[in-house]
C-alpha positions in Angstrom: 38.5 -9.1 17.6 35.7 -10.9 19.5 32.0 -10.4 18.8 31.4 -8.3 21.9 34.1 -5.7 21.0 32.8 -5.7 17.4 29.3 -5.1 18.6 30.5 -2.2 20.7 32.3 -0.7 17.8 29.3 -0.9 15.6 27.2 0.6 18.3 29.7 3.4 18.8 29.7 4.3 15.1 25.9 4.0 14.9 26.2 1.2 12.3 24.0 -1.3 14.2 20.8 0.2 12.8 22.0 0.2 9.2 23.1 -3.4 9.5 19.8 -4.4 11.0 17.9 -2.7 8.1 20.1 -4.7 5.7 19.3 -7.9 7.5 15.6 -7.1 7.5 15.7 -6.3 3.8 17.6 -9.6 3.1 14.9 -11.5 5.0 11.9 -10.1 3.1 10.6 -13.1 1.2 8.9 -10.9 -1.4 12.0 -8.9 -2.2 13.6 -10.1 -5.5 17.0 -11.6 -5.1 18.0 -11.0 -8.8 18.3 -9.4 -11.3 19.6 -6.1 -10.0 17.0 -4.0 -11.8 14.2 -5.9 -10.0 15.9 -5.4 -6.6 16.3 -1.7 -7.3 12.8 -1.2 -8.5 11.4 -3.1 -5.4 13.5 -1.0 -3.1 12.5 2.2 -4.8 8.8 1.3 -4.5 8.9 -0.3 -1.0 11.6 1.4 1.0 11.8 5.2 1.1 15.1 4.9 3.0 17.0 3.5 0.1 17.5 6.7 -1.9 16.5 10.3 -2.3 14.3 9.6 -5.3 12.6 6.8 -3.3 11.9 9.3 -0.5 10.4 11.7 -3.1 8.3 9.0 -4.6 7.1 7.9 -1.2 6.1 11.5 -0.3 4.3 11.8 -3.7 2.5 8.6 -3.1 1.4 9.7 0.4 0.3 13.1 -1.0 -1.9 11.4 -3.6 -3.5 9.2 -0.9 -4.2 12.2 1.4 -5.6 14.2 -1.5 -7.8 11.3 -2.6 -9.1 11.0 0.9 -9.8 14.7 1.2 -11.6 14.6 -2.2 -13.6 11.6 -1.1 -14.9 13.6 1.9 -15.6 16.7 -0.2 -17.4 14.6 -2.8 -20.0 13.7 -0.1 -20.8 17.3 0.7 -23.7 19.0 -1.1 -21.8 22.1 -1.8 -19.6 20.2 -4.2 -22.4 18.4 -6.0 -22.0 20.4 -9.2 -21.0 19.2 -12.7 -17.7 21.1 -12.4 -16.7 19.5 -9.1 -17.9 16.1 -10.3 -15.5 16.4 -13.3 -12.6 17.4 -11.0 -13.3 14.4 -8.7 -13.5 12.0 -11.6 -10.3 13.3 -13.3 -8.4 13.1 -10.0 -9.8 9.6 -9.4 -8.6 8.4 -12.8 -5.1 9.9 -12.3 -4.8 8.5 -8.7 -6.2 5.0 -9.6 -3.8 4.9 -12.7 -0.9 5.8 -10.5 -1.7 3.1 -7.8 -2.6 0.5 -10.5 0.8 1.0 -12.1 2.6 0.8 -8.7 0.7 -2.4 -7.8 1.4 -4.0 -11.1 5.1 -3.0 -11.0 5.5 -4.5 -7.5 3.6 -7.6 -8.6 5.9 -7.9 -11.6 9.2 -7.8 -9.6 8.2 -9.6 -6.4 9.9 -12.9 -5.6 6.6 -14.5 -4.3 3.5 -13.4 -6.2 1.1 -15.4 -4.2 2.5 -14.2 -0.9 2.5 -10.7 -2.3 -1.2 -10.8 -3.3 -2.3 -12.3 0.0 -0.4 -9.8 2.3 -2.7 -7.4 4.2 -1.2 -4.2 2.9 -1.4 -5.4 -0.7 -5.0 -6.5 -0.2 -5.7 -3.0 1.0 -4.0 -1.6 -2.1 -6.2 -3.8 -4.3 -9.3 -2.8 -2.3 -8.4 0.8 -3.0 -8.2 0.5 -6.8 -10.7 -2.3 -7.8 -13.9 -0.2 -7.0 -13.0 2.3 -9.7 -12.8 -0.5 -12.3 -16.1 -2.0 -11.1 -17.8 1.3 -11.4 -16.6 1.5 -15.0 -18.1 -1.9 -15.7 -21.5 -1.5 -14.0 -23.9 0.9 -15.8 -25.1 3.8 -13.7 -28.8 3.6 -14.4 -30.1 0.2 -13.7 -30.3 -2.6 -11.2 -26.7 -2.2 -10.2 -27.2 1.0 -8.1 -27.0 -0.9 -4.9 -23.8 -2.6 -6.0 -22.4 0.9 -7.0 -23.2 2.3 -3.6 -21.3 -0.5 -1.9 -18.4 -0.2 -4.3 -18.2 3.6 -3.7 -18.1 2.9 0.0 -15.1 0.7 -0.5 -13.2 3.8 -1.6 -12.5 4.1 2.2 -9.8 1.6 1.5 -7.7 4.4 0.2 -7.4 5.8 3.7 -5.9 2.5 4.8 -3.2 3.0 2.2 -1.7 5.5 4.6 -0.8 2.4 6.7 2.0 1.8 4.2 3.7 4.9 5.7 2.8 4.2 9.4 4.4 1.4 11.4 1.5 1.5 13.9 -1.2 1.1 11.2 0.9 -1.7 9.6 0.8 -3.6 12.9 -2.9 -3.0 13.2 -3.4 -4.6 9.8 -1.0 -7.5 10.6 -2.8 -8.5 13.8 -5.8 -10.1 12.2 -3.6 -11.8 9.6 -1.3 -13.2 12.4 -4.4 -14.3 14.4 -5.9 -16.6 11.8 -4.2 -19.8 12.9 -5.3 -19.3 16.5 -8.8 -18.4 15.4 -9.0 -21.6 13.4 -8.1 -23.6 16.5 -10.8 -21.8 18.6 -13.4 -22.3 15.9 -12.6 -25.9 15.2 -12.1 -27.0 18.8 
């Protein structure tokens, strides 16, 4: 059977898309190549299409991001500036940051290329979403660090950008500046 007929058969049975997804997955330089447990964990965390539990995890992760974003907005409103609500905001922040820290560390543990992983735009966004929490724990509230704390709290907006993990359009938006760096260097250095 020649390649053209084979391609028509694949197209007829709607297998083309699945094969393309397998090829893309195989080309991902950060995806582990072995052992099997690392590949499965990577696929579970990175690709919701690999299994039903991965889809559930992906939906849970998106729900946590959306809830954190909504609470971030509510936290800025005067109606919610009570000790009870501040406690609720803090508890949710601890839980969500712990969830995303664990996810980040697991992906870092199993990735094939740690440096590439840490420098990719979406993973920098993930890091930008969790680091402010740890900085606020280190900087004392009453003191000269209040300006730093305000800036750090503003960086919580990075949590909204985590939604980009679930949207191809937002992923492209984050990849454009990253892909433009070599051309920008040429313009600046010329």
